[in-house]
C-alpha atoms as an extended CHARMM CRD file, in Angstrom:
* protein
*
       159  EXT
         1         1  MET       CA             -5.5820000000       -7.6160000000      -32.6020000000  PROA      1               0.0000000000
         2         2  ASN       CA             -4.8590000000       -9.8950000000      -29.6760000000  PROA      2               0.0000000000
         3         3  LYS       CA             -1.1680000000       -9.4270000000      -28.9580000000  PROA      3               0.0000000000
         4         4  THR       CA             -1.2150000000      -11.9530000000      -26.1590000000  PROA      4               0.0000000000
         5         5  VAL       CA             -1.9200000000      -14.6020000000      -28.7950000000  PROA      5               0.0000000000
         6         6  GLU       CA              0.0530000000      -13.2310000000      -31.7450000000  PROA      6               0.0000000000
         7         7  HSD       CA              3.2320000000      -12.2800000000      -29.8470000000  PROA      7               0.0000000000
         8         8  GLU       CA              5.0510000000      -14.0660000000      -27.1160000000  PROA      8               0.0000000000
         9         9  ILE       CA              4.7690000000      -12.2960000000      -23.7780000000  PROA      9               0.0000000000
        10        10  LYS       CA              8.3840000000      -12.2700000000      -22.6780000000  PROA      10              0.0000000000
        11        11  ARG       CA              7.7970000000      -11.0220000000      -19.1410000000  PROA      11              0.0000000000
        12        12  PRO       CA              5.5380000000       -8.7990000000      -17.0980000000  PROA      12              0.0000000000
        13        13  MET       CA              6.3400000000       -5.1560000000      -16.4690000000  PROA      13              0.0000000000
        14        14  SER       CA              7.6190000000       -4.7710000000      -12.9260000000  PROA      14              0.0000000000
        15        15  HSD       CA              6.5320000000       -2.0130000000      -10.5710000000  PROA      15              0.0000000000
        16        16  SER       CA              9.9900000000       -0.4420000000      -10.7230000000  PROA      16              0.0000000000
        17        17  GLU       CA              9.9770000000       -0.4830000000      -14.5390000000  PROA      17              0.0000000000
        18        18  MET       CA              6.5440000000        1.1350000000      -14.6240000000  PROA      18              0.0000000000
        19        19  GLU       CA              7.7600000000        3.8250000000      -12.2320000000  PROA      19              0.0000000000
        20        20  CYS       CA             10.8560000000        4.4110000000      -14.3710000000  PROA      20              0.0000000000
        21        21  TYR       CA              8.7780000000        4.7600000000      -17.5520000000  PROA      21              0.0000000000
        22        22  LEU       CA              6.3510000000        7.0940000000      -15.7720000000  PROA      22              0.0000000000
        23        23  PHE       CA              9.1540000000        9.3710000000      -14.5800000000  PROA      23              0.0000000000
        24        24  ASN       CA             10.7520000000        9.3200000000      -18.0450000000  PROA      24              0.0000000000
        25        25  LEU       CA              7.4230000000       10.5010000000      -19.4150000000  PROA      25              0.0000000000
        26        26  ILE       CA              7.0810000000       13.1500000000      -16.6900000000  PROA      26              0.0000000000
        27        27  GLU       CA             10.4980000000       14.6220000000      -17.5300000000  PROA      27              0.0000000000
        28        28  LYS       CA              9.4420000000       14.9570000000      -21.1750000000  PROA      28              0.0000000000
        29        29  VAL       CA              6.0490000000       16.4110000000      -20.1880000000  PROA      29              0.0000000000
        30        30  LYS       CA              7.8310000000       19.1390000000      -18.1800000000  PROA      30              0.0000000000
        31        31  TYR       CA              9.4970000000       20.4400000000      -21.3640000000  PROA      31              0.0000000000
        32        32  PHE       CA              6.0990000000       20.8860000000      -22.9980000000  PROA      32              0.0000000000
        33        33  ASN       CA              5.0630000000       23.0710000000      -20.0280000000  PROA      33              0.0000000000
        34        34  PRO       CA              1.3370000000       22.2230000000      -20.0640000000  PROA      34              0.0000000000
        35        35  ASP       CA             -1.3860000000       24.1900000000      -18.3030000000  PROA      35              0.0000000000
        36        36  GLU       CA             -3.3670000000       21.0110000000      -17.6880000000  PROA      36              0.0000000000
        37        37  ILE       CA             -2.9810000000       17.2450000000      -17.9350000000  PROA      37              0.0000000000
        38        38  VAL       CA             -5.8110000000       15.5050000000      -19.8010000000  PROA      38              0.0000000000
        39        39  GLY       CA             -6.2870000000       11.7720000000      -19.2490000000  PROA      39              0.0000000000
        40        40  ILE       CA             -7.6580000000        9.8820000000      -22.2360000000  PROA      40              0.0000000000
        41        41  ASN       CA            -10.5100000000        7.7950000000      -20.8830000000  PROA      41              0.0000000000
        42        42  ARG       CA             -9.9300000000        4.9470000000      -19.6930000000  PROA      42              0.0000000000
        43        43  GLY       CA             -6.3130000000        3.8590000000      -19.8060000000  PROA      43              0.0000000000
        44        44  GLY       CA             -4.8640000000        7.3570000000      -19.6120000000  PROA      44              0.0000000000
        45        45  MET       CA             -6.7510000000        8.4080000000      -16.5120000000  PROA      45              0.0000000000
        46        46  SER       CA             -4.5740000000        6.5990000000      -13.9750000000  PROA      46              0.0000000000
        47        47  TYR       CA             -1.2700000000        7.8040000000      -15.4560000000  PROA      47              0.0000000000
        48        48  GLY       CA             -2.7410000000       11.2470000000      -16.1060000000  PROA      48              0.0000000000
        49        49  THR       CA             -3.7830000000       11.4760000000      -12.4630000000  PROA      49              0.0000000000
        50        50  TRP       CA             -0.3110000000       10.5520000000      -11.2280000000  PROA      50              0.0000000000
        51        51  ILE       CA              1.3680000000       13.0160000000      -13.5940000000  PROA      51              0.0000000000
        52        52  ALA       CA             -1.0260000000       15.8220000000      -12.6440000000  PROA      52              0.0000000000
        53        53  HSD       CA             -0.3800000000       15.2320000000       -8.9360000000  PROA      53              0.0000000000
        54        54  ILE       CA              3.3920000000       15.0100000000       -9.3220000000  PROA      54              0.0000000000
        55        55  LEU       CA              3.5420000000       18.1760000000      -11.4500000000  PROA      55              0.0000000000
        56        56  ASP       CA              0.8610000000       19.9240000000       -9.3670000000  PROA      56              0.0000000000
        57        57  LEU       CA             -1.3020000000       20.5930000000      -12.4090000000  PROA      57              0.0000000000
        58        58  PRO       CA             -5.0650000000       20.3990000000      -12.9000000000  PROA      58              0.0000000000
        59        59  LEU       CA             -6.4420000000       17.1770000000      -14.3780000000  PROA      59              0.0000000000
        60        60  GLY       CA             -8.9980000000       17.0860000000      -17.1570000000  PROA      60              0.0000000000
        61        61  MET       CA            -10.4910000000       14.1820000000      -19.0510000000  PROA      61              0.0000000000
        62        62  TYR       CA            -11.1950000000       13.4070000000      -22.6910000000  PROA      62              0.0000000000
        63        63  ILE       CA            -13.8270000000       10.8100000000      -23.5250000000  PROA      63              0.0000000000
        64        64  ARG       CA            -13.4800000000        9.4940000000      -27.0650000000  PROA      64              0.0000000000
        65        65  LYS       CA            -17.0870000000        8.4520000000      -27.3850000000  PROA      65              0.0000000000
        66        66  GLY       CA            -18.7860000000       11.6940000000      -28.3700000000  PROA      66              0.0000000000
        67        67  ASN       CA            -15.5260000000       13.6860000000      -28.2290000000  PROA      67              0.0000000000
        68        68  ARG       CA            -16.1630000000       15.0910000000      -24.7590000000  PROA      68              0.0000000000
        69        69  LEU       CA            -13.4340000000       17.2490000000      -23.2600000000  PROA      69              0.0000000000
        70        70  MET       CA            -13.7630000000       18.2030000000      -19.6040000000  PROA      70              0.0000000000
        71        71  LEU       CA            -11.1520000000       20.6220000000      -18.3070000000  PROA      71              0.0000000000
        72        72  THR       CA            -10.6210000000       21.5910000000      -14.6950000000  PROA      72              0.0000000000
        73        73  ASN       CA             -9.2980000000       25.0190000000      -15.6430000000  PROA      73              0.0000000000
        74        74  GLU       CA            -11.2930000000       26.6540000000      -18.4480000000  PROA      74              0.0000000000
        75        75  SER       CA             -8.4080000000       29.0260000000      -19.1930000000  PROA      75              0.0000000000
        76        76  SER       CA             -6.0090000000       26.1570000000      -20.0080000000  PROA      76              0.0000000000
        77        77  LYS       CA             -4.4730000000       26.5320000000      -23.4680000000  PROA      77              0.0000000000
        78        78  ARG       CA             -1.6180000000       23.9940000000      -23.4300000000  PROA      78              0.0000000000
        79        79  LEU       CA             -2.9200000000       20.4780000000      -22.8970000000  PROA      79              0.0000000000
        80        80  MET       CA             -0.8190000000       17.3920000000      -22.2860000000  PROA      80              0.0000000000
        81        81  LEU       CA             -2.9490000000       14.4280000000      -23.3650000000  PROA      81              0.0000000000
        82        82  ILE       CA             -1.9900000000       11.1940000000      -21.5940000000  PROA      82              0.0000000000
        83        83  ASP       CA             -2.8180000000        7.6150000000      -22.5420000000  PROA      83              0.0000000000
        84        84  ASP       CA             -1.4050000000        4.3500000000      -21.2670000000  PROA      84              0.0000000000
        85        85  ASN       CA              0.1040000000        3.1350000000      -24.5410000000  PROA      85              0.0000000000
        86        86  ILE       CA              0.0570000000        3.3980000000      -28.3040000000  PROA      86              0.0000000000
        87        87  ILE       CA             -0.0940000000        0.2370000000      -30.3350000000  PROA      87              0.0000000000
        88        88  SER       CA             -1.7810000000        0.6200000000      -33.7240000000  PROA      88              0.0000000000
        89        89  GLY       CA             -2.3420000000        4.3830000000      -33.4500000000  PROA      89              0.0000000000
        90        90  GLU       CA             -6.1380000000        4.1300000000      -33.6560000000  PROA      90              0.0000000000
        91        91  THR       CA             -6.7800000000        6.1280000000      -30.4730000000  PROA      91              0.0000000000
        92        92  PHE       CA             -4.0770000000        8.6420000000      -31.3420000000  PROA      92              0.0000000000
        93        93  THR       CA             -5.6240000000        9.2010000000      -34.7810000000  PROA      93              0.0000000000
        94        94  GLU       CA             -9.1010000000        9.7740000000      -33.3210000000  PROA      94              0.0000000000
        95        95  VAL       CA             -7.7740000000       12.1210000000      -30.6520000000  PROA      95              0.0000000000
        96        96  LYS       CA             -5.6000000000       14.0060000000      -33.1600000000  PROA      96              0.0000000000
        97        97  ASN       CA             -8.5420000000       14.4640000000      -35.5200000000  PROA      97              0.0000000000
        98        98  TYR       CA            -10.5430000000       16.0190000000      -32.6960000000  PROA      98              0.0000000000
        99        99  PHE       CA             -7.8460000000       18.2470000000      -31.1870000000  PROA      99              0.0000000000
       100       100  ASP       CA             -6.6470000000       19.4990000000      -34.5750000000  PROA      100             0.0000000000
       101       101  THR       CA            -10.0460000000       21.2160000000      -34.8560000000  PROA      101             0.0000000000
       102       102  THR       CA             -9.6790000000       23.0290000000      -31.5140000000  PROA      102             0.0000000000
       103       103  VAL       CA             -7.8060000000       26.1480000000      -30.3780000000  PROA      103             0.0000000000
       104       104  TYR       CA             -5.6430000000       24.2170000000      -27.9140000000  PROA      104             0.0000000000
       105       105  ILE       CA             -1.9190000000       23.6800000000      -28.1510000000  PROA      105             0.0000000000
       106       106  TRP       CA             -1.5920000000       20.0090000000      -27.3360000000  PROA      106             0.0000000000
       107       107  MET       CA              0.7820000000       17.0890000000      -27.1800000000  PROA      107             0.0000000000
       108       108  PHE       CA              0.0280000000       13.3700000000      -26.8800000000  PROA      108             0.0000000000
       109       109  GLY       CA              2.0170000000       11.2960000000      -24.3940000000  PROA      109             0.0000000000
       110       110  VAL       CA              1.9840000000        7.6180000000      -23.4930000000  PROA      110             0.0000000000
       111       111  LEU       CA              3.6500000000        5.4810000000      -20.8610000000  PROA      111             0.0000000000
       112       112  PHE       CA              4.9320000000        3.2200000000      -23.6240000000  PROA      112             0.0000000000
       113       113  SER       CA              4.8170000000        2.7480000000      -27.3560000000  PROA      113             0.0000000000
       114       114  ASP       CA              5.1290000000       -0.6460000000      -28.9500000000  PROA      114             0.0000000000
       115       115  SER       CA              8.2200000000       -1.3190000000      -31.0460000000  PROA      115             0.0000000000
       116       116  ILE       CA              6.5240000000       -4.2700000000      -32.7600000000  PROA      116             0.0000000000
       117       117  GLU       CA              3.1880000000       -2.7180000000      -33.7350000000  PROA      117             0.0000000000
       118       118  THR       CA              3.3040000000        1.0780000000      -33.5060000000  PROA      118             0.0000000000
       119       119  PRO       CA              4.0180000000        2.6660000000      -36.8940000000  PROA      119             0.0000000000
       120       120  GLU       CA              7.0200000000        4.9970000000      -36.8800000000  PROA      120             0.0000000000
       121       121  VAL       CA              4.8970000000        7.8690000000      -38.1960000000  PROA      121             0.0000000000
       122       122  PHE       CA              2.9070000000        7.8180000000      -34.9320000000  PROA      122             0.0000000000
       123       123  LYS       CA              6.0030000000        7.5040000000      -32.7420000000  PROA      123             0.0000000000
       124       124  GLN       CA              7.3610000000       10.6970000000      -34.3090000000  PROA      124             0.0000000000
       125       125  GLN       CA              4.2670000000       12.6460000000      -33.2100000000  PROA      125             0.0000000000
       126       126  ILE       CA              4.1050000000       11.6410000000      -29.5480000000  PROA      126             0.0000000000
       127       127  ILE       CA              6.2060000000       11.5530000000      -26.4270000000  PROA      127             0.0000000000
       128       128  SER       CA              6.6670000000        8.2180000000      -24.7250000000  PROA      128             0.0000000000
       129       129  GLY       CA              8.0680000000        7.0040000000      -21.4360000000  PROA      129             0.0000000000
       130       130  THR       CA              9.6660000000        4.1170000000      -23.3090000000  PROA      130             0.0000000000
       131       131  ASP       CA              9.4770000000        2.0850000000      -26.5050000000  PROA      131             0.0000000000
       132       132  LEU       CA              9.1250000000       -1.5440000000      -25.5290000000  PROA      132             0.0000000000
       133       133  ASN       CA             10.2870000000       -4.4680000000      -27.6080000000  PROA      133             0.0000000000
       134       134  TYR       CA              7.8510000000       -6.8200000000      -25.9290000000  PROA      134             0.0000000000
       135       135  PHE       CA              4.2130000000       -6.7780000000      -24.9840000000  PROA      135             0.0000000000
       136       136  ALA       CA              4.1250000000       -5.3860000000      -21.4790000000  PROA      136             0.0000000000
       137       137  THR       CA              1.6920000000       -6.8140000000      -19.0160000000  PROA      137             0.0000000000
       138       138  THR       CA              1.5740000000       -5.5540000000      -15.4950000000  PROA      138             0.0000000000
       139       139  VAL       CA              2.4570000000       -7.6730000000      -12.5220000000  PROA      139             0.0000000000
       140       140  PRO       CA             -0.5650000000       -9.9270000000      -11.9110000000  PROA      140             0.0000000000
       141       141  GLY       CA             -3.1870000000       -8.0840000000       -9.9110000000  PROA      141             0.0000000000
       142       142  PHE       CA             -1.3730000000       -4.7230000000       -9.9040000000  PROA      142             0.0000000000
       143       143  TYR       CA             -3.6710000000       -2.8150000000      -12.2590000000  PROA      143             0.0000000000
       144       144  ARG       CA             -6.7840000000       -4.6590000000      -11.2020000000  PROA      144             0.0000000000
       145       145  ASN       CA             -6.1630000000       -3.7260000000       -7.5600000000  PROA      145             0.0000000000
       146       146  PHE       CA             -6.5890000000       -0.0410000000       -8.3950000000  PROA      146             0.0000000000
       147       147  VAL       CA             -9.3340000000        0.0570000000      -11.0020000000  PROA      147             0.0000000000
       148       148  PRO       CA            -12.7610000000       -1.1070000000       -9.7350000000  PROA      148             0.0000000000
       149       149  TYR       CA            -14.1100000000       -1.4850000000      -13.2710000000  PROA      149             0.0000000000
       150       150  GLU       CA            -11.3730000000       -3.9560000000      -14.1640000000  PROA      150             0.0000000000
       151       151  ARG       CA            -11.9020000000       -5.9730000000      -10.9830000000  PROA      151             0.0000000000
       152       152  ALA       CA            -15.6470000000       -6.0910000000      -11.6430000000  PROA      152             0.0000000000
       153       153  ARG       CA            -15.1190000000       -7.0890000000      -15.2690000000  PROA      153             0.0000000000
       154       154  ASP       CA            -12.8650000000       -9.9360000000      -14.1660000000  PROA      154             0.0000000000
       155       155  LYS       CA            -15.5860000000      -11.1870000000      -11.8340000000  PROA      155             0.0000000000
       156       156  ASN       CA            -18.4640000000      -10.4510000000      -14.2420000000  PROA      156             0.0000000000
       157       157  GLU       CA            -19.8690000000       -7.9800000000      -11.7270000000  PROA      157             0.0000000000
       158       158  SER       CA            -21.0000000000       -4.4140000000      -11.9930000000  PROA      158             0.0000000000
       159       159  ILE       CA            -19.6640000000       -1.6100000000       -9.8520000000  PROA      159             0.0000000000
């Protein structure tokens, strides 16, 4: 689905909004009391990194392709899985199917869910920094300034 075509983009997400949503998510993550933050590759890695640093927790990574989980602390039992957003629930479903077969106690968190597209059944199973009623785009250049892969993709380069 291409939301930029099918839904009107009302406005970009400002830096201050993104920070607000991130800290909303962090407050909810604290109640889960995780041993480790796990960024869902790719979109969840940046927010996962920030959350891990702010909460002074180790940062792991989950790569969907091949279901590869890499933890920093092998004794971690409570994992807070972080992704950037949830729209259709496809990533959440794949991740849930994997983690339901493990011994970990886990929770899935996103910076924002999508009030237009995200089914309510998925919203009830996650924590979210906010539920947006518009398609959020970042301020032009904000995300691309921090992620070399995105900059390279924009310029048809490799990194």
